[in-house]
C-alpha positions as CSV (number, residue, x, y, z in Angstrom):
1,M,133.7,124.4,165.1
2,K,134.0,121.0,163.0
3,K,132.1,123.3,160.4
4,I,134.4,126.0,160.8
5,V,137.5,124.0,160.4
6,A,135.4,122.3,157.4
7,L,134.5,125.7,156.0
8,A,138.2,127.0,156.3
9,C,139.6,123.8,154.5
10,V,137.0,124.3,151.7
11,V,137.9,128.1,151.8
12,L,141.7,127.2,151.7
13,G,141.4,124.7,148.9
14,S,139.4,126.8,146.7
15,F,142.2,129.4,147.1
16,S,145.0,127.0,146.0
17,V,142.9,125.9,143.3
18,V,142.4,129.6,142.2
19,Q,145.9,130.2,142.2
20,A,147.3,127.2,140.8
21,A,144.6,128.0,138.1
22,S,146.5,131.4,137.3
23,V,149.8,130.1,137.3
24,E,148.7,127.6,134.5
25,Q,146.6,130.5,132.5
26,Y,149.9,132.5,132.8
27,V,152.0,129.6,131.4
28,M,149.3,128.6,128.8
29,A,149.6,132.8,127.8
30,V,153.5,133.0,127.7
31,E,153.3,129.9,125.5
32,K,150.8,131.4,122.9
33,I,152.8,134.7,123.1
34,N,155.8,132.9,122.4
35,E,154.5,131.0,119.5
36,N,152.7,134.1,117.8
37,Y,156.2,135.9,118.3
38,K,158.1,133.3,116.4
39,K,155.5,132.9,113.8
40,D,155.4,137.0,113.3
41,T,159.3,136.8,113.4
42,R,159.6,133.7,110.7
43,N,156.9,135.6,108.5
44,F,159.2,138.8,108.7
45,F,162.5,137.1,107.6
46,V,160.8,135.4,105.0
47,T,160.2,138.5,103.2
48,L,164.0,139.4,103.5
49,D,166.8,139.5,100.5
50,S,169.2,136.6,101.7
51,M,172.2,138.8,100.5
52,Q,170.6,141.8,102.4
53,R,173.4,143.0,105.5
54,G,171.1,144.8,107.4
55,F,167.6,146.2,107.7
56,S,166.2,149.3,105.6
57,A,164.5,151.8,108.0
58,A,161.0,150.4,107.2
59,Q,161.9,147.0,108.2
60,Q,163.7,147.9,111.1
61,E,160.4,149.7,112.4
62,K,158.3,146.3,111.4
63,F,160.7,144.1,113.3
64,C,160.9,146.7,116.2
65,G,156.9,146.9,116.1
66,I,157.1,142.6,116.5
67,V,159.4,143.1,119.2
68,A,157.5,145.6,121.3
69,Q,154.4,144.0,120.8
70,Y,156.0,140.2,122.1
71,A,157.7,142.4,125.1
72,Q,154.1,144.2,125.9
73,D,151.9,140.8,125.8
74,L,154.7,139.1,128.5
75,Y,154.1,142.0,130.3
76,V,150.3,141.6,130.4
77,A,150.4,138.4,131.3
78,A,152.7,138.8,134.4
79,D,150.7,141.6,135.3
80,K,147.3,139.6,135.1
81,N,148.7,136.5,136.9
82,R,150.8,138.8,139.6
83,S,149.2,137.6,142.6
84,A,150.0,133.7,141.6
85,L,153.3,133.9,140.5
86,D,156.5,133.3,142.3
87,L,157.7,136.6,143.9
88,K,160.7,136.6,141.3
89,Y,158.2,136.9,138.7
90,A,155.2,139.0,140.4
91,N,157.3,141.9,141.3
92,L,158.5,142.2,137.3
93,T,158.0,145.7,135.8
94,K,157.4,146.7,132.4
95,Q,160.9,147.8,132.0
96,D,162.1,144.5,133.6
97,V,160.6,142.6,130.6
98,N,161.7,145.1,128.1
99,Q,165.3,144.6,129.4
100,Q,165.2,141.1,129.1
101,V,164.0,141.0,125.8
102,L,166.4,143.2,124.0
103,S,169.5,141.2,125.9
104,A,168.0,138.0,124.4
105,K,170.5,136.2,122.2
106,E,168.7,136.9,119.1
107,M,168.6,140.4,119.7
108,Q,172.3,140.6,120.5
109,M,172.9,138.8,117.4
110,L,171.0,141.4,115.4
111,K,173.4,144.2,116.8
112,Q,175.9,143.3,114.2
113,Y,173.6,144.3,111.2
114,N,172.9,147.6,113.3
115,V,169.5,146.5,114.3
116,Q,168.4,147.9,117.7
117,C,165.2,148.4,118.8
118,T,163.5,150.9,121.7
119,L,161.1,149.7,123.9
120,N,158.6,151.6,125.9
């Protein structure tokens, strides 16, 4: 009986370690995704003329591509670690992630320059 209890403790303890590792992996993945997004958008904005009042079609396509990759990467990170995440995040759909990205403050600020991205 003691062996069964000990085995159960080891198995449950291992599950907790695996789950904690998945949460940690998710957090690290999101941090890296955010760093890449900041770098990509910074590099994009540096190429713009400081006097321009909106994006050209090519610039909007490039910027929206950066935003789409960001949303996709966030969704993949959540999907890979879904079992370890809090229920609030474990049930996120791709559409939920897209909506969160598009409703972010910076995206709302860009609307005044007619910059609107559509994410699939």
